[in-house]
PDB file of N, CA, C and O in Angstrom, chain B, residues numbered from 101:
ATOM      1  N   MET B 101       0.460  -1.186   0.140  1.00  0.00           N
ATOM      2  CA  MET B 101      -0.062  -0.156   0.153  1.00  0.00           C
ATOM      3  C   MET B 101       0.862   1.137  -0.296  1.00  0.00           C
ATOM      4  O   MET B 101       1.997   1.186   0.177  1.00  0.00           O
ATOM      5  N   PRO B 102       0.388   2.283  -1.269  1.00  0.00           N
ATOM      6  CA  PRO B 102       1.295   3.466  -0.802  1.00  0.00           C
ATOM      7  C   PRO B 102       0.935   4.327   0.318  1.00  0.00           C
ATOM      8  O   PRO B 102      -0.187   4.569   0.762  1.00  0.00           O
ATOM      9  N   HIS B 103       2.780   5.011   0.935  1.00  0.00           N
ATOM     10  CA  HIS B 103       2.967   6.110   1.749  1.00  0.00           C
ATOM     11  C   HIS B 103       2.568   7.526   1.332  1.00  0.00           C
ATOM     12  O   HIS B 103       2.682   7.928   0.174  1.00  0.00           O
ATOM     13  N   TYR B 104       1.889   8.576   2.782  1.00  0.00           N
ATOM     14  CA  TYR B 104       2.028   9.962   2.577  1.00  0.00           C
ATOM     15  C   TYR B 104       3.658  10.226   2.737  1.00  0.00           C
ATOM     16  O   TYR B 104       4.595   9.427   2.731  1.00  0.00           O
ATOM     17  N   LYS B 105       3.624  11.458   2.862  1.00  0.00           N
ATOM     18  CA  LYS B 105       5.532  11.971   3.372  1.00  0.00           C
ATOM     19  C   LYS B 105       5.820  11.082   4.797  1.00  0.00           C
ATOM     20  O   LYS B 105       6.849  10.459   5.059  1.00  0.00           O
ATOM     21  N   ASP B 106       4.081  11.267   5.990  1.00  0.00           N
ATOM     22  CA  ASP B 106       4.797  10.271   6.947  1.00  0.00           C
ATOM     23  C   ASP B 106       4.598   9.330   7.270  1.00  0.00           C
ATOM     24  O   ASP B 106       4.450   9.090   8.468  1.00  0.00           O
ATOM     25  N   GLY B 107       4.474   7.999   5.919  1.00  0.00           N
ATOM     26  CA  GLY B 107       4.701   7.259   6.612  1.00  0.00           C
ATOM     27  C   GLY B 107       3.289   6.786   6.292  1.00  0.00           C
ATOM     28  O   GLY B 107       3.189   6.040   5.318  1.00  0.00           O
ATOM     29  N   THR B 108       1.606   7.270   7.307  1.00  0.00           N
ATOM     30  CA  THR B 108       0.624   7.039   6.968  1.00  0.00           C
ATOM     31  C   THR B 108       0.332   6.184   5.721  1.00  0.00           C
ATOM     32  O   THR B 108       0.990   6.505   4.732  1.00  0.00           O
ATOM     33  N   PRO B 109      -0.499   5.189   5.579  1.00  0.00           N
ATOM     34  CA  PRO B 109      -0.697   4.119   4.842  1.00  0.00           C
ATOM     35  C   PRO B 109      -1.917   5.480   3.842  1.00  0.00           C
ATOM     36  O   PRO B 109      -2.480   6.365   4.485  1.00  0.00           O
ATOM     37  N   ALA B 110      -2.082   5.362   2.405  1.00  0.00           N
ATOM     38  CA  ALA B 110      -2.760   6.061   2.016  1.00  0.00           C
ATOM     39  C   ALA B 110      -4.098   5.362   1.936  1.00  0.00           C
ATOM     40  O   ALA B 110      -4.068   4.224   2.405  1.00  0.00           O
ATOM     41  N   LYS B 111      -5.272   5.761   1.455  1.00  0.00           N
ATOM     42  CA  LYS B 111      -6.316   5.041   1.758  1.00  0.00           C
ATOM     43  C   LYS B 111      -7.289   6.387   0.993  1.00  0.00           C
ATOM     44  O   LYS B 111      -6.970   7.556   0.772  1.00  0.00           O
ATOM     45  N   VAL B 112      -8.810   5.499   0.673  1.00  0.00           N
ATOM     46  CA  VAL B 112      -9.789   6.352  -0.486  1.00  0.00           C
ATOM     47  C   VAL B 112     -10.197   7.328   1.088  1.00  0.00           C
ATOM     48  O   VAL B 112      -9.633   7.047   2.145  1.00  0.00           O
ATOM     49  N   GLY B 113     -11.154   8.368   0.995  1.00  0.00           N
ATOM     50  CA  GLY B 113     -11.221   9.447   1.837  1.00  0.00           C
ATOM     51  C   GLY B 113     -10.666  10.350   2.350  1.00  0.00           C
ATOM     52  O   GLY B 113     -11.023  11.517   2.510  1.00  0.00           O
ATOM     53  N   ASP B 114      -9.387   9.609   2.740  1.00  0.00           N
ATOM     54  CA  ASP B 114      -8.083  10.831   3.451  1.00  0.00           C
ATOM     55  C   ASP B 114      -8.047  12.270   3.137  1.00  0.00           C
ATOM     56  O   ASP B 114      -8.415  12.150   1.968  1.00  0.00           O
ATOM     57  N   VAL B 115      -7.861  13.743   3.309  1.00  0.00           N
ATOM     58  CA  VAL B 115      -8.251  14.752   2.721  1.00  0.00           C
ATOM     59  C   VAL B 115      -6.878  15.070   3.090  1.00  0.00           C
ATOM     60  O   VAL B 115      -6.520  15.106   4.267  1.00  0.00           O
ATOM     61  N   VAL B 116      -6.077  15.308   2.074  1.00  0.00           N
ATOM     62  CA  VAL B 116      -4.603  15.708   1.743  1.00  0.00           C
ATOM     63  C   VAL B 116      -4.224  16.951   0.951  1.00  0.00           C
ATOM     64  O   VAL B 116      -4.751  17.530   0.001  1.00  0.00           O
ATOM     65  N   HIS B 117      -3.097  17.166   1.693  1.00  0.00           N
ATOM     66  CA  HIS B 117      -2.729  18.545   1.406  1.00  0.00           C
ATOM     67  C   HIS B 117      -1.289  18.174   0.518  1.00  0.00           C
ATOM     68  O   HIS B 117      -0.512  17.514   1.208  1.00  0.00           O
ATOM     69  N   GLY B 118      -0.747  18.485  -0.966  1.00  0.00           N
ATOM     70  CA  GLY B 118       0.651  18.197  -1.617  1.00  0.00           C
ATOM     71  C   GLY B 118       0.052  18.997  -3.120  1.00  0.00           C
ATOM     72  O   GLY B 118      -0.902  19.706  -3.443  1.00  0.00           O
ATOM     73  N   ARG B 119       1.504  18.263  -3.897  1.00  0.00           N
ATOM     74  CA  ARG B 119       1.709  19.015  -5.265  1.00  0.00           C
ATOM     75  C   ARG B 119       1.173  17.899  -5.903  1.00  0.00           C
ATOM     76  O   ARG B 119       1.340  16.779  -5.420  1.00  0.00           O
ATOM     77  N   GLY B 120       0.498  18.088  -7.018  1.00  0.00           N
ATOM     78  CA  GLY B 120       0.039  16.920  -7.914  1.00  0.00           C
ATOM     79  C   GLY B 120       0.649  17.003  -9.705  1.00  0.00           C
ATOM     80  O   GLY B 120       1.203  18.075  -9.947  1.00  0.00           O
ATOM     81  N   TYR B 121       0.613  16.406 -10.424  1.00  0.00           N
ATOM     82  CA  TYR B 121       2.083  16.854 -11.191  1.00  0.00           C
ATOM     83  C   TYR B 121       1.196  17.940 -12.247  1.00  0.00           C
ATOM     84  O   TYR B 121       1.984  18.743 -12.748  1.00  0.00           O
ATOM     85  N   ASN B 122      -0.463  18.195 -12.776  1.00  0.00           N
ATOM     86  CA  ASN B 122      -0.029  18.951 -13.921  1.00  0.00           C
ATOM     87  C   ASN B 122      -0.875  20.313 -13.578  1.00  0.00           C
ATOM     88  O   ASN B 122      -1.630  20.889 -14.361  1.00  0.00           O
ATOM     89  N   VAL B 123      -0.567  20.710 -12.178  1.00  0.00           N
ATOM     90  CA  VAL B 123      -1.203  22.210 -11.429  1.00  0.00           C
ATOM     91  C   VAL B 123       0.799  22.272 -11.073  1.00  0.00           C
ATOM     92  O   VAL B 123       1.712  21.449 -11.155  1.00  0.00           O
ATOM     93  N   THR B 124       0.676  23.852 -10.642  1.00  0.00           N
ATOM     94  CA  THR B 124       2.001  24.804 -10.288  1.00  0.00           C
ATOM     95  C   THR B 124       1.903  24.892  -8.930  1.00  0.00           C
ATOM     96  O   THR B 124       2.927  25.215  -8.329  1.00  0.00           O
ATOM     97  N   TYR B 125       0.867  24.671  -8.282  1.00  0.00           N
ATOM     98  CA  TYR B 125       0.516  25.520  -6.873  1.00  0.00           C
ATOM     99  C   TYR B 125       0.129  23.545  -5.694  1.00  0.00           C
ATOM    100  O   TYR B 125       0.261  22.466  -6.271  1.00  0.00           O
ATOM    101  N   PRO B 126      -0.129  23.594  -4.769  1.00  0.00           N
ATOM    102  CA  PRO B 126      -0.148  22.636  -3.846  1.00  0.00           C
ATOM    103  C   PRO B 126      -2.456  22.827  -3.818  1.00  0.00           C
ATOM    104  O   PRO B 126      -3.391  23.620  -3.923  1.00  0.00           O
ATOM    105  N   ILE B 127      -2.115  21.525  -3.615  1.00  0.00           N
ATOM    106  CA  ILE B 127      -3.165  21.752  -4.031  1.00  0.00           C
ATOM    107  C   ILE B 127      -4.362  20.927  -2.271  1.00  0.00           C
ATOM    108  O   ILE B 127      -3.904  19.810  -2.033  1.00  0.00           O
ATOM    109  N   THR B 128      -5.085  21.140  -1.658  1.00  0.00           N
ATOM    110  CA  THR B 128      -6.300  20.257  -0.564  1.00  0.00           C
ATOM    111  C   THR B 128      -7.114  19.645  -1.070  1.00  0.00           C
ATOM    112  O   THR B 128      -7.926  20.325  -1.698  1.00  0.00           O
ATOM    113  N   GLY B 129      -7.333  18.129  -1.078  1.00  0.00           N
ATOM    114  CA  GLY B 129      -9.089  17.643  -1.077  1.00  0.00           C
ATOM    115  C   GLY B 129      -8.765  16.016  -0.767  1.00  0.00           C
ATOM    116  O   GLY B 129      -8.138  15.402   0.096  1.00  0.00           O
ATOM    117  N   VAL B 130      -9.401  15.735  -1.736  1.00  0.00           N
ATOM    118  CA  VAL B 130      -9.933  14.026  -0.904  1.00  0.00           C
ATOM    119  C   VAL B 130      -9.534  12.961  -1.954  1.00  0.00           C
ATOM    120  O   VAL B 130      -9.824  13.125  -3.139  1.00  0.00           O
ATOM    121  N   VAL B 131      -8.830  11.805  -1.488  1.00  0.00           N
ATOM    122  CA  VAL B 131      -8.269  10.974  -2.208  1.00  0.00           C
ATOM    123  C   VAL B 131      -9.617  10.240  -2.596  1.00  0.00           C
ATOM    124  O   VAL B 131     -10.639  10.073  -1.930  1.00  0.00           O
ATOM    125  N   VAL B 132      -9.332   9.899  -3.736  1.00  0.00           N
ATOM    126  CA  VAL B 132     -10.582   9.378  -4.960  1.00  0.00           C
ATOM    127  C   VAL B 132      -9.655   7.867  -5.258  1.00  0.00           C
ATOM    128  O   VAL B 132     -10.106   6.752  -4.994  1.00  0.00           O
ATOM    129  N   HIS B 133      -8.989   7.992  -5.549  1.00  0.00           N
ATOM    130  CA  HIS B 133      -8.449   6.578  -5.595  1.00  0.00           C
ATOM    131  C   HIS B 133      -6.999   6.452  -5.219  1.00  0.00           C
ATOM    132  O   HIS B 133      -6.158   7.325  -5.007  1.00  0.00           O
ATOM    133  N   VAL B 134      -6.892   4.604  -5.179  1.00  0.00           N
ATOM    134  CA  VAL B 134      -5.423   4.808  -4.757  1.00  0.00           C
ATOM    135  C   VAL B 134      -4.755   3.410  -5.618  1.00  0.00           C
ATOM    136  O   VAL B 134      -5.416   2.372  -5.598  1.00  0.00           O
ATOM    137  N   GLN B 135      -3.685   3.439  -6.218  1.00  0.00           N
ATOM    138  CA  GLN B 135      -3.014   2.339  -6.925  1.00  0.00           C
ATOM    139  C   GLN B 135      -1.484   2.074  -6.476  1.00  0.00           C
ATOM    140  O   GLN B 135      -0.378   2.554  -6.724  1.00  0.00           O
ATOM    141  N   PRO B 136      -2.236   0.656  -5.378  1.00  0.00           N
ATOM    142  CA  PRO B 136      -1.361   0.338  -4.266  1.00  0.00           C
ATOM    143  C   PRO B 136      -0.171  -0.977  -5.171  1.00  0.00           C
ATOM    144  O   PRO B 136       0.643  -1.708  -4.607  1.00  0.00           O
ATOM    145  N   GLU B 137      -0.462  -0.898  -6.654  1.00  0.00           N
ATOM    146  CA  GLU B 137       0.614  -1.962  -7.513  1.00  0.00           C
ATOM    147  C   GLU B 137       1.647  -0.262  -8.325  1.00  0.00           C
ATOM    148  O   GLU B 137       2.740  -0.388  -8.878  1.00  0.00           O
ATOM    149  N   GLN B 138       1.242   0.504  -8.235  1.00  0.00           N
ATOM    150  CA  GLN B 138       1.955   1.484  -8.927  1.00  0.00           C
ATOM    151  C   GLN B 138       3.224   2.244  -7.820  1.00  0.00           C
ATOM    152  O   GLN B 138       2.922   2.349  -6.631  1.00  0.00           O
ATOM    153  N   GLN B 139       4.628   2.749  -8.299  1.00  0.00           N
ATOM    154  CA  GLN B 139       4.870   3.367  -7.569  1.00  0.00           C
ATOM    155  C   GLN B 139       4.735   4.852  -8.005  1.00  0.00           C
ATOM    156  O   GLN B 139       5.001   5.530  -7.013  1.00  0.00           O
ATOM    157  N   ALA B 140       4.319   5.952  -9.471  1.00  0.00           N
ATOM    158  CA  ALA B 140       4.189   6.653  -9.562  1.00  0.00           C
ATOM    159  C   ALA B 140       2.773   6.655  -9.919  1.00  0.00           C
ATOM    160  O   ALA B 140       2.162   5.663 -10.316  1.00  0.00           O
ATOM    161  N   CYS B 141       2.094   8.272  -9.696  1.00  0.00           N
ATOM    162  CA  CYS B 141       1.105   8.186 -10.450  1.00  0.00           C
ATOM    163  C   CYS B 141       0.312   7.364  -9.806  1.00  0.00           C
ATOM    164  O   CYS B 141      -0.530   6.701 -10.412  1.00  0.00           O
ATOM    165  N   ASN B 142       0.513   7.281  -8.181  1.00  0.00           N
ATOM    166  CA  ASN B 142      -0.568   6.107  -7.796  1.00  0.00           C
ATOM    167  C   ASN B 142      -1.877   6.879  -6.603  1.00  0.00           C
ATOM    168  O   ASN B 142      -2.280   6.371  -5.557  1.00  0.00           O
ATOM    169  N   LEU B 143      -2.317   8.273  -7.238  1.00  0.00           N
ATOM    170  CA  LEU B 143      -2.865   8.622  -6.138  1.00  0.00           C
ATOM    171  C   LEU B 143      -3.522   9.318  -6.939  1.00  0.00           C
ATOM    172  O   LEU B 143      -2.792   9.675  -7.864  1.00  0.00           O
ATOM    173  N   LYS B 144      -4.777   9.766  -7.058  1.00  0.00           N
ATOM    174  CA  LYS B 144      -5.861  10.765  -7.721  1.00  0.00           C
ATOM    175  C   LYS B 144      -6.594  11.566  -6.380  1.00  0.00           C
ATOM    176  O   LYS B 144      -7.033  11.051  -5.351  1.00  0.00           O
ATOM    177  N   VAL B 145      -6.570  12.691  -6.686  1.00  0.00           N
ATOM    178  CA  VAL B 145      -7.216  13.717  -5.125  1.00  0.00           C
ATOM    179  C   VAL B 145      -8.288  14.808  -5.822  1.00  0.00           C
ATOM    180  O   VAL B 145      -8.067  15.780  -6.544  1.00  0.00           O
ATOM    181  N   ALA B 146      -9.415  14.300  -5.357  1.00  0.00           N
ATOM    182  CA  ALA B 146     -10.646  14.911  -6.383  1.00  0.00           C
ATOM    183  C   ALA B 146     -10.763  16.854  -5.104  1.00  0.00           C
ATOM    184  O   ALA B 146     -11.153  16.941  -3.940  1.00  0.00           O
ATOM    185  N   HIS B 147     -10.364  17.731  -5.826  1.00  0.00           N
ATOM    186  CA  HIS B 147     -10.184  19.099  -4.803  1.00  0.00           C
ATOM    187  C   HIS B 147     -11.205  20.487  -5.918  1.00  0.00           C
ATOM    188  O   HIS B 147     -11.680  20.201  -7.017  1.00  0.00           O
ATOM    189  N   ALA B 148     -11.311  21.764  -5.330  1.00  0.00           N
ATOM    190  CA  ALA B 148     -11.786  22.839  -6.082  1.00  0.00           C
ATOM    191  C   ALA B 148     -10.236  23.281  -6.720  1.00  0.00           C
ATOM    192  O   ALA B 148      -9.061  22.920  -6.652  1.00  0.00           O
ATOM    193  N   ARG B 149     -11.132  24.366  -7.414  1.00  0.00           N
ATOM    194  CA  ARG B 149     -10.378  24.897  -8.841  1.00  0.00           C
ATOM    195  C   ARG B 149     -11.413  26.030  -9.265  1.00  0.00           C
ATOM    196  O   ARG B 149     -12.530  25.932  -9.775  1.00  0.00           O
ATOM    197  N   PRO B 150     -10.381  27.555  -8.736  1.00  0.00           N
ATOM    198  CA  PRO B 150     -11.687  28.601  -9.340  1.00  0.00           C
ATOM    199  C   PRO B 150     -11.690  28.173 -11.537  1.00  0.00           C
ATOM    200  O   PRO B 150     -10.858  27.675 -12.295  1.00  0.00           O
ATOM    201  N   ALA B 151     -12.443  28.470 -11.633  1.00  0.00           N
ATOM    202  CA  ALA B 151     -12.949  28.727 -13.164  1.00  0.00           C
ATOM    203  C   ALA B 151     -13.830  29.959 -13.683  1.00  0.00           C
ATOM    204  O   ALA B 151     -14.839  30.215 -13.026  1.00  0.00           O
ATOM    205  N   ASP B 152     -13.534  30.753 -14.818  1.00  0.00           N
ATOM    206  CA  ASP B 152     -13.825  30.971 -15.239  1.00  0.00           C
ATOM    207  C   ASP B 152     -14.833  30.794 -16.169  1.00  0.00           C
ATOM    208  O   ASP B 152     -14.528  29.891 -16.949  1.00  0.00           O
ATOM    209  N   PHE B 153     -16.389  31.510 -16.509  1.00  0.00           N
ATOM    210  CA  PHE B 153     -16.790  30.796 -17.437  1.00  0.00           C
ATOM    211  C   PHE B 153     -17.801  32.239 -18.001  1.00  0.00           C
ATOM    212  O   PHE B 153     -18.931  32.064 -18.457  1.00  0.00           O
ATOM    213  N   GLY B 154     -17.259  33.432 -17.891  1.00  0.00           N
ATOM    214  CA  GLY B 154     -17.609  35.156 -18.591  1.00  0.00           C
ATOM    215  C   GLY B 154     -18.471  35.655 -17.244  1.00  0.00           C
ATOM    216  O   GLY B 154     -18.845  36.803 -17.003  1.00  0.00           O
ATOM    217  N   SER B 155     -18.596  34.909 -16.747  1.00  0.00           N
ATOM    218  CA  SER B 155     -19.448  35.805 -15.129  1.00  0.00           C
ATOM    219  C   SER B 155     -18.730  35.996 -14.169  1.00  0.00           C
ATOM    220  O   SER B 155     -19.167  36.805 -13.349  1.00  0.00           O
ATOM    221  N   GLY B 156     -17.299  35.318 -13.866  1.00  0.00           N
ATOM    222  CA  GLY B 156     -16.791  35.973 -12.738  1.00  0.00           C
ATOM    223  C   GLY B 156     -16.263  34.400 -12.281  1.00  0.00           C
ATOM    224  O   GLY B 156     -16.820  33.315 -12.446  1.00  0.00           O
ATOM    225  N   PRO B 157     -14.916  34.753 -11.618  1.00  0.00           N
ATOM    226  CA  PRO B 157     -14.622  32.985 -10.886  1.00  0.00           C
ATOM    227  C   PRO B 157     -15.700  32.379  -9.803  1.00  0.00           C
ATOM    228  O   PRO B 157     -16.249  32.922  -8.845  1.00  0.00           O
ATOM    229  N   VAL B 158     -15.783  31.185 -10.270  1.00  0.00           N
ATOM    230  CA  VAL B 158     -16.493  29.983  -9.773  1.00  0.00           C
ATOM    231  C   VAL B 158     -16.339  28.835  -9.116  1.00  0.00           C
ATOM    232  O   VAL B 158     -17.478  28.424  -9.337  1.00  0.00           O
ATOM    233  N   PRO B 159     -15.792  27.879  -8.410  1.00  0.00           N
ATOM    234  CA  PRO B 159     -15.515  26.670  -7.752  1.00  0.00           C
ATOM    235  C   PRO B 159     -15.752  25.476  -8.817  1.00  0.00           C
ATOM    236  O   PRO B 159     -16.848  25.114  -9.245  1.00  0.00           O
ATOM    237  N   VAL B 160     -14.570  24.979  -9.129  1.00  0.00           N
ATOM    238  CA  VAL B 160     -15.423  23.062  -9.717  1.00  0.00           C
ATOM    239  C   VAL B 160     -14.588  22.433  -9.304  1.00  0.00           C
ATOM    240  O   VAL B 160     -13.442  22.660  -8.915  1.00  0.00           O
ATOM    241  N   ILE B 161     -15.461  21.237  -9.433  1.00  0.00           N
ATOM    242  CA  ILE B 161     -13.721  19.714  -9.236  1.00  0.00           C
ATOM    243  C   ILE B 161     -13.480  19.783  -9.933  1.00  0.00           C
ATOM    244  O   ILE B 161     -14.016  20.244 -10.940  1.00  0.00           O
ATOM    245  N   ASP B 162     -11.972  19.098  -9.647  1.00  0.00           N
ATOM    246  CA  ASP B 162     -11.087  18.733 -10.421  1.00  0.00           C
ATOM    247  C   ASP B 162     -10.697  17.906 -10.440  1.00  0.00           C
ATOM    248  O   ASP B 162     -11.456  17.353  -9.644  1.00  0.00           O
ATOM    249  N   VAL B 163      -9.750  16.874 -10.829  1.00  0.00           N
ATOM    250  CA  VAL B 163      -9.486  15.437 -10.435  1.00  0.00           C
ATOM    251  C   VAL B 163      -7.661  15.654 -10.909  1.00  0.00           C
ATOM    252  O   VAL B 163      -7.225  15.758 -12.056  1.00  0.00           O
ATOM    253  N   GLU B 164      -6.743  15.676  -9.403  1.00  0.00           N
ATOM    254  CA  GLU B 164      -5.723  15.224 -10.192  1.00  0.00           C
ATOM    255  C   GLU B 164      -4.821  14.621  -9.368  1.00  0.00           C
ATOM    256  O   GLU B 164      -4.775  14.422  -8.154  1.00  0.00           O
ATOM    257  N   TYR B 165      -3.937  14.312 -10.523  1.00  0.00           N
ATOM    258  CA  TYR B 165      -3.088  12.750 -10.053  1.00  0.00           C
ATOM    259  C   TYR B 165      -1.881  12.829  -9.467  1.00  0.00           C
ATOM    260  O   TYR B 165      -1.030  13.356 -10.184  1.00  0.00           O
ATOM    261  N   GLY B 166      -1.575  12.533  -8.561  1.00  0.00           N
ATOM    262  CA  GLY B 166       0.161  12.488  -8.128  1.00  0.00           C
ATOM    263  C   GLY B 166       0.712  11.695  -7.257  1.00  0.00           C
ATOM    264  O   GLY B 166       0.051  10.656  -7.250  1.00  0.00           O
ATOM    265  N   GLU B 167       1.392  11.650  -6.676  1.00  0.00           N
ATOM    266  CA  GLU B 167       2.667  10.622  -5.937  1.00  0.00           C
ATOM    267  C   GLU B 167       2.238  10.950  -4.630  1.00  0.00           C
ATOM    268  O   GLU B 167       2.017  12.076  -4.183  1.00  0.00           O
ATOM    269  N   THR B 168       2.121   9.615  -3.937  1.00  0.00           N
ATOM    270  CA  THR B 168       1.333   9.774  -2.241  1.00  0.00           C
ATOM    271  C   THR B 168       2.797  10.473  -1.428  1.00  0.00           C
ATOM    272  O   THR B 168       2.687  11.288  -0.512  1.00  0.00           O
ATOM    273  N   ALA B 169       3.933  10.058  -1.873  1.00  0.00           N
ATOM    274  CA  ALA B 169       5.251  11.174  -1.215  1.00  0.00           C
ATOM    275  C   ALA B 169       5.202  12.204  -1.271  1.00  0.00           C
ATOM    276  O   ALA B 169       5.874  12.821  -0.445  1.00  0.00           O
ATOM    277  N   ALA B 170       4.424  12.946  -2.219  1.00  0.00           N
ATOM    278  CA  ALA B 170       4.205  14.157  -2.434  1.00  0.00           C
ATOM    279  C   ALA B 170       2.934  14.421  -1.149  1.00  0.00           C
ATOM    280  O   ALA B 170       3.359  15.500  -0.734  1.00  0.00           O
ATOM    281  N   PHE B 171       2.292  14.274  -0.704  1.00  0.00           N
ATOM    282  CA  PHE B 171       1.399  14.129  -0.131  1.00  0.00           C
ATOM    283  C   PHE B 171       1.277  14.206   1.461  1.00  0.00           C
ATOM    284  O   PHE B 171       1.931  13.337   2.040  1.00  0.00           O
ATOM    285  N   GLU B 172       0.851  14.730   1.946  1.00  0.00           N
ATOM    286  CA  GLU B 172       0.634  14.503   3.266  1.00  0.00           C
ATOM    287  C   GLU B 172      -1.336  14.589   3.640  1.00  0.00           C
ATOM    288  O   GLU B 172      -2.167  15.215   2.983  1.00  0.00           O
ATOM    289  N   LYS B 173      -1.584  13.709   4.917  1.00  0.00           N
ATOM    290  CA  LYS B 173      -2.779  13.416   5.624  1.00  0.00           C
ATOM    291  C   LYS B 173      -3.080  14.218   6.403  1.00  0.00           C
ATOM    292  O   LYS B 173      -2.374  14.372   7.399  1.00  0.00           O
ATOM    293  N   VAL B 174      -4.650  15.271   6.125  1.00  0.00           N
ATOM    294  CA  VAL B 174      -4.580  16.409   6.759  1.00  0.00           C
ATOM    295  C   VAL B 174      -5.176  15.831   7.815  1.00  0.00           C
ATOM    296  O   VAL B 174      -5.653  14.717   7.598  1.00  0.00           O
ATOM    297  N   GLY B 175      -5.344  16.516   9.490  1.00  0.00           N
ATOM    298  CA  GLY B 175      -5.961  15.959  10.193  1.00  0.00           C
ATOM    299  C   GLY B 175      -6.239  14.675  10.998  1.00  0.00           C
ATOM    300  O   GLY B 175      -7.225  14.609  11.732  1.00  0.00           O
TER     301      GLY B 175
END
């Protein structure tokens, strides 16, 4: 089972904070998928991000891929 920075095993439903592969800023979100058989790209985190559809910024839910070692469990 993959582990976070502090050695805690990763599981679906955990609230985590860290850096994914495709964003330039740290994210906080909920783990929605863990792939135990993979070393890299073994975590999917659902998080809110701002998007602008013409009437100003609104939050949208996005899913970011990452490596468990780049995240820490919150709480």
